[in-house]
C-alpha positions as CSV (number, residue, x, y, z in Angstrom):
1,M,132.4,91.6,79.5
2,R,132.8,95.0,77.8
3,K,132.5,98.1,79.8
4,G,129.0,99.6,79.7
5,V,127.4,96.2,79.0
6,V,125.0,95.0,81.8
7,S,124.9,91.3,82.3
8,M,121.8,89.3,83.0
9,T,123.2,88.5,86.4
10,E,123.4,92.1,87.4
11,V,119.8,92.7,86.1
12,M,118.5,89.8,88.3
13,H,120.4,91.2,91.3
14,V,118.7,94.6,90.8
15,V,115.3,92.9,90.4
16,W,115.5,90.8,93.6
17,R,117.2,93.6,95.6
18,S,114.4,96.0,94.5
19,A,111.7,93.5,95.4
20,V,113.2,93.0,98.9
21,S,113.6,96.8,99.4
22,F,110.1,97.4,98.2
23,F,108.4,95.0,100.7
24,V,110.6,96.2,103.6
25,L,109.6,99.8,102.7
26,L,105.9,98.7,102.4
27,L,106.0,97.1,105.8
28,F,107.3,100.3,107.5
29,V,104.9,102.5,105.6
30,R,102.1,100.5,107.0
31,L,103.6,100.7,110.5
32,I,104.1,104.4,110.3
33,G,100.4,104.9,109.6
34,K,98.2,106.6,107.2
35,Q,98.7,110.3,106.7
36,Q,97.5,112.7,103.9
37,I,100.3,114.4,102.0
38,S,98.7,117.8,102.9
39,E,99.0,116.9,106.6
40,M,102.7,116.0,106.5
41,T,105.1,118.1,108.5
42,N,108.6,119.0,107.3
43,F,110.0,116.3,109.5
44,D,107.7,113.7,107.8
45,Y,109.0,114.9,104.4
46,I,112.6,114.6,105.4
47,V,112.1,111.1,106.9
48,G,110.2,109.9,103.8
49,I,112.7,111.3,101.3
50,T,115.6,109.8,103.2
51,I,114.1,106.4,103.6
52,G,113.2,106.4,99.9
53,S,116.7,107.4,98.9
54,I,118.2,104.6,101.0
55,A,115.8,102.1,99.5
56,S,116.7,103.3,96.0
57,F,120.4,103.0,96.7
58,A,120.0,99.5,98.2
59,S,118.1,98.4,95.1
60,V,120.5,99.4,92.3
61,E,123.9,99.4,93.9
62,V,124.6,95.7,93.3
63,R,128.2,96.0,94.6
64,E,127.0,97.2,98.0
65,N,125.8,95.0,100.8
66,L,122.0,94.7,100.7
67,P,121.6,94.0,104.4
68,A,123.5,97.2,105.2
69,G,121.0,99.2,103.1
70,L,118.0,97.4,104.7
71,A,119.5,98.2,108.1
72,G,119.5,101.9,107.2
73,I,115.8,101.7,106.3
74,V,115.0,99.9,109.5
75,V,116.8,102.4,111.7
76,W,115.3,105.5,110.0
77,A,111.8,104.0,110.0
78,S,112.0,102.7,113.5
79,L,113.2,106.0,114.9
80,A,110.3,107.8,113.1
81,I,107.8,105.3,114.6
82,L,109.4,105.7,118.0
83,L,109.3,109.5,118.0
84,S,105.7,109.4,116.7
85,Y,104.7,107.2,119.5
86,I,106.5,109.2,122.2
87,G,105.0,112.4,120.7
88,L,101.5,111.1,121.2
89,H,102.2,111.0,125.0
90,N,104.6,113.8,125.4
91,V,103.8,117.4,124.4
92,W,107.5,118.5,124.6
93,V,108.7,115.8,122.3
94,R,105.9,116.5,119.9
95,K,106.7,120.2,119.7
96,I,110.4,119.4,119.1
97,V,109.7,116.9,116.3
98,E,106.6,118.5,114.6
99,G,106.7,122.1,115.8
100,E,103.6,124.0,116.8
101,A,101.0,126.3,115.3
102,V,102.0,130.0,115.2
103,A,99.4,132.7,115.4
104,V,100.2,135.4,112.8
105,I,96.9,137.5,113.0
106,E,95.1,138.3,116.2
107,N,92.0,140.5,116.1
108,G,92.8,141.9,112.7
109,R,96.4,142.7,113.8
110,I,99.3,141.2,111.9
111,R,102.0,139.8,114.2
112,E,105.2,140.7,112.3
113,D,107.3,139.2,114.9
114,K,105.7,135.8,114.4
115,L,106.0,136.1,110.6
116,R,109.8,136.8,111.0
117,R,110.1,133.8,113.4
118,I,108.7,131.4,110.8
119,R,110.3,133.2,107.9
120,V,107.0,134.0,106.1
121,S,106.7,137.2,104.1
122,L,103.7,139.5,104.2
123,D,103.0,138.8,100.5
124,E,102.9,135.1,101.2
125,L,100.5,135.6,104.1
126,L,98.2,137.7,101.9
127,T,98.3,135.1,99.1
128,Q,97.2,132.4,101.6
129,L,94.4,134.6,102.9
130,R,93.1,135.3,99.4
131,G,93.2,131.5,98.8
132,Q,90.6,131.3,101.6
133,Q,88.5,134.1,100.2
134,V,89.8,136.7,102.7
135,F,90.6,140.0,101.1
136,D,90.3,142.3,104.2
137,I,92.6,141.5,107.1
138,S,90.3,143.5,109.4
139,E,87.7,140.7,109.0
140,V,90.0,138.2,110.6
141,E,89.8,137.4,114.2
142,F,92.5,134.8,114.3
143,A,94.9,133.2,111.8
144,A,97.6,130.7,112.4
145,F,100.1,128.6,110.4
146,E,99.7,125.0,111.4
147,V,102.6,122.5,111.7
148,N,101.9,121.3,108.1
149,G,102.3,124.8,106.7
150,K,98.6,125.4,106.1
151,L,96.9,128.6,107.2
152,S,93.9,128.3,109.4
153,V,91.6,131.4,109.5
154,R,88.7,132.3,111.8
155,K,86.7,135.4,110.8
156,K,85.2,137.7,113.3
157,S,81.7,136.7,114.3
158,Q,80.0,139.6,112.5
159,Q,81.7,138.4,109.2
160,R,80.8,134.8,109.4
161,P,77.7,133.4,107.6
162,V,74.6,132.9,109.6
163,T,74.1,129.4,110.9
164,P,71.0,127.6,112.1
165,S,72.2,127.9,115.7
166,D,72.4,131.7,115.3
167,L,68.7,131.6,114.3
168,K,68.0,129.1,117.1
169,L,66.8,126.5,114.7
170,N,66.8,122.8,115.5
171,T,68.6,120.6,113.0
172,S,68.8,116.8,112.7
173,Y,71.8,114.6,112.5
174,E,73.4,114.4,109.0
175,G,75.8,111.5,108.6
176,L,77.5,110.1,105.6
177,P,75.3,108.6,102.9
178,T,75.3,104.8,102.4
179,T,76.1,103.4,99.0
180,L,73.4,100.9,98.0
181,I,74.3,100.5,94.3
182,D,77.9,100.9,92.9
183,D,78.3,100.6,89.1
184,G,75.2,98.5,88.7
185,K,76.0,96.2,91.6
186,I,73.6,96.1,94.6
187,M,75.5,96.3,97.9
188,V,73.7,93.6,99.9
189,D,75.7,94.2,103.1
190,A,75.0,97.9,103.0
191,L,71.2,97.1,102.7
192,K,71.4,94.7,105.6
193,S,73.2,97.3,107.8
194,L,70.3,99.6,107.3
195,G,67.7,96.8,107.9
196,L,66.6,97.0,104.3
197,S,66.1,94.4,101.6
198,K,66.8,94.1,97.9
199,A,63.0,94.0,97.3
200,W,62.7,97.4,99.1
201,L,65.4,98.9,96.9
202,L,63.9,97.6,93.7
203,Y,60.5,99.1,94.8
204,Q,62.1,102.5,95.4
205,L,63.8,102.4,92.0
206,G,60.4,101.5,90.4
207,K,59.1,104.8,91.6
208,K,61.1,106.4,88.8
209,A,60.5,103.5,86.3
210,I,64.0,102.1,86.8
211,D,63.6,98.4,86.3
212,D,67.2,97.3,86.0
213,P,69.6,98.0,88.8
214,E,72.5,97.5,86.4
215,S,71.5,100.7,84.7
216,V,72.3,102.6,87.9
217,S,75.8,104.0,88.2
218,L,75.5,105.1,91.8
219,A,72.7,105.0,94.4
220,Q,73.2,106.4,97.9
221,M,70.8,107.0,100.7
222,D,71.3,109.7,103.3
223,T,70.2,109.8,107.0
224,Q,67.1,111.7,106.0
225,G,65.8,108.9,103.8
226,R,66.6,110.5,100.5
227,L,67.8,108.1,97.8
228,Y,70.1,109.6,95.2
229,V,70.2,107.7,92.0
230,D,72.5,108.4,89.1
231,L,72.0,106.4,85.9
232,Q,74.8,105.0,83.7
233,G,76.1,107.2,81.0
234,D,75.3,110.9,80.9
235,Q,71.6,110.4,81.8
236,E,69.8,112.4,84.5
237,Y,69.8,111.6,88.2
238,Y,66.9,111.3,90.7
239,I,66.2,112.1,94.3
240,I,63.7,109.6,95.7
241,Q,62.0,110.3,99.0
242,T,61.9,106.8,100.5
243,N,60.2,107.7,103.8
244,E,57.1,109.0,102.0
245,N,53.9,107.1,102.7
246,S,52.7,105.5,99.5
């Protein structure tokens, strides 16, 4: 075989090695748990990149021992899972692995010592504050860099928007809306969970002369009994008050 020419045997080796590495990696990703990229710590990034590099190496290096590569994935993933589990029950371990939040502004005063400790410049701090619509540091009561690198900001009470509790107004519970129609398909189980029927839904749609549920792109009902209906295409949407007496 000429140098530089890849045989079909080598290709098949790469295919099955890649498949094995993929499913082993998938297994440990599921075991490690769900986590948004924005919530990942530096440790999470390092572990993820390292495991991915090992899986990639095990996939394409046909002259290397596949079990050895898989063992590397297992060891790294297992240690990550173990430390995560221990960190749930031990604050000291959690601080070592993930770090802890660092307060950089307290009562409008910048803590330069804390900025130097986490190696964040004043310009970077100001940039992060502007990203949260804060342009005057004196308005800030408290600000801290979280373990994932995001800046949490709490404005002083006199700078925060007025809330119903400030006005001593009673408010009702507002949960997530329930999807009743998704791309023209009636969600029967969702209706049942609310103690409603298909006939009830069709009646509500009829209030806006909507005869065919398949013409509805999305229909959701909130906890206040308001039914939001968006029609297919770029047509208008409706808000139907379902708890009205008719």
